[in-house]
C-alpha positions, 0 to 999 in steps of 0.5 A: 190829166189823170192816170186813168186817162193815161192808162187808156192811151196806147203805148205810142200815144203815151210816148208821144204825150211824154215827149210833149209834156217834157217839152212843155216843162222845158218851155216853162223852165225857160219862162221861169228863168226869164221871169215871164212865168205867170203861174209857178205852180204849173211847173209842179203840175207838169212834173206830176204829169211826167211822173204819171206817164212814167208810172203807167209805162213802167206798169206796162213793162212789168205786166209784159215781163210777168206774162210767160213768153210763148215757147218758140220752136219747142214741140211736145216730145 
């Protein structure tokens, strides 16, 4: 997937996709260890997908932190 597609996802979808991709990487590593992996470049592709997901999540964290928090309980004096 491309970063644009990850940005279009909600936070919940992104977290779920992250879990799925990490599991996919785990299975690819198992296949690599047992010499059943057909395309070794698949591991690199999955690692890049994980990096894209984590980047989008971090960008959202920074954007949320940058926005001023609404003042709760403060009234004009």
